[in-house]
N, C-alpha and C positions, 0 to 999 in steps of 0.2 A: 233274746228272741232269735229264733232261727228262721232263715229264709227258705221258702219252698225251692226245690231244685229247679234249675232252669230247664226249659224245654227247647229242644232244637226242632225247628219246623223245616221240613224239607219240601221243596216245591214239587208240584205234581209231576208224575212220570208216566201218566196214562198213554199219551201219544207215542212216547219213546218205546214203551213196552210193546205196543201194538206192532211196532216195526223193528223189533229186537234183532231179527236176523240181518236185515239190511243195515241197521245201525252198527252192529258188530262187524259186518263186512267192511264198511267204510273205515272204522277204527283200525281194523287189521291192516288195511291198505296204508293208511297214513302213519301208523305206529305199529310195526310188526312185532315188537318185543312186548309180550304180555306183562312184563314187570312194569312197564311204563304206561299201561292202559288203565283207564278209569275203572273203579269197581262200582261206582254209582253215577248214574246220569239222570238228570231231570229234563223236563220238557223245555227248559230254558237254555240248556247247554248247547253251545256250538262246537264244531271241531276244534276251534281255537281255544275254547275253554277246557275241552276234554283231554287234550294231549299237549305235550310240550314241544312237539316237533316244529321246526321252523316252517312258517306258512308257505314260503317258496318251495320247500321240499315237499310239503303236503300236496301243493298244486302239481308239482312234477310227478309225484307218484300216482295221483288220481288221473292225470293226463295219460300216463303210460297204461294204466289199467283200462281206461275208457277209450283208448286208441285215438287220441287227438287232444285238441284244446279242451280244457276243463274250465268253463267260464262261470261256474256257479259260485256264489258267495260262501266263504268259509265262516262268515259271521252269523249266518242264519241258524236257528235251532236245527239240530241234526235231523229231527223227524221231518221238518219242513224241507230240508235239503234232500232227504230220501224221496219225498213226494215229487219234488222238482226233477230229480234225476229220472224217476220212473216215467214221468210225463214225456221226457225227451228220448230216453232209451227204452223203448217198448220191450217188454219181456225181461227187463233186468230185475232181479238177478237170476230168476228161475231158469231162463233160457240161455244164460251165458255160459 
C-alpha cells in the first residue's frame, strides 16, 4: 500500500507581501549579502528567524541606519516591526 505524498503547509505571507519593499529594506540592512538572505518569508518570521546575523550586529546596523538607538524588538514578526517603525519614523522609507 502506498502512502499519499506529504504536503508541506506554509504559513500565511499576506501581511509580509503587503510590506515587501520595507521588509526587503530591513533585511538588506541586517544582512547585506544576498546569498544569506531568505528566499521565503511568512507572516510569522522575525528578523531573528530570517537571517543568521548576530542579534547585536543587527541592532548596531539598524541603529546606524535609523540614526540612533534602535529599541524595537527583533523577535516581532517583520511585518509588525515595519508597522512599528513607520509609526515612529514618519515618512519611512519613502522620504528617507
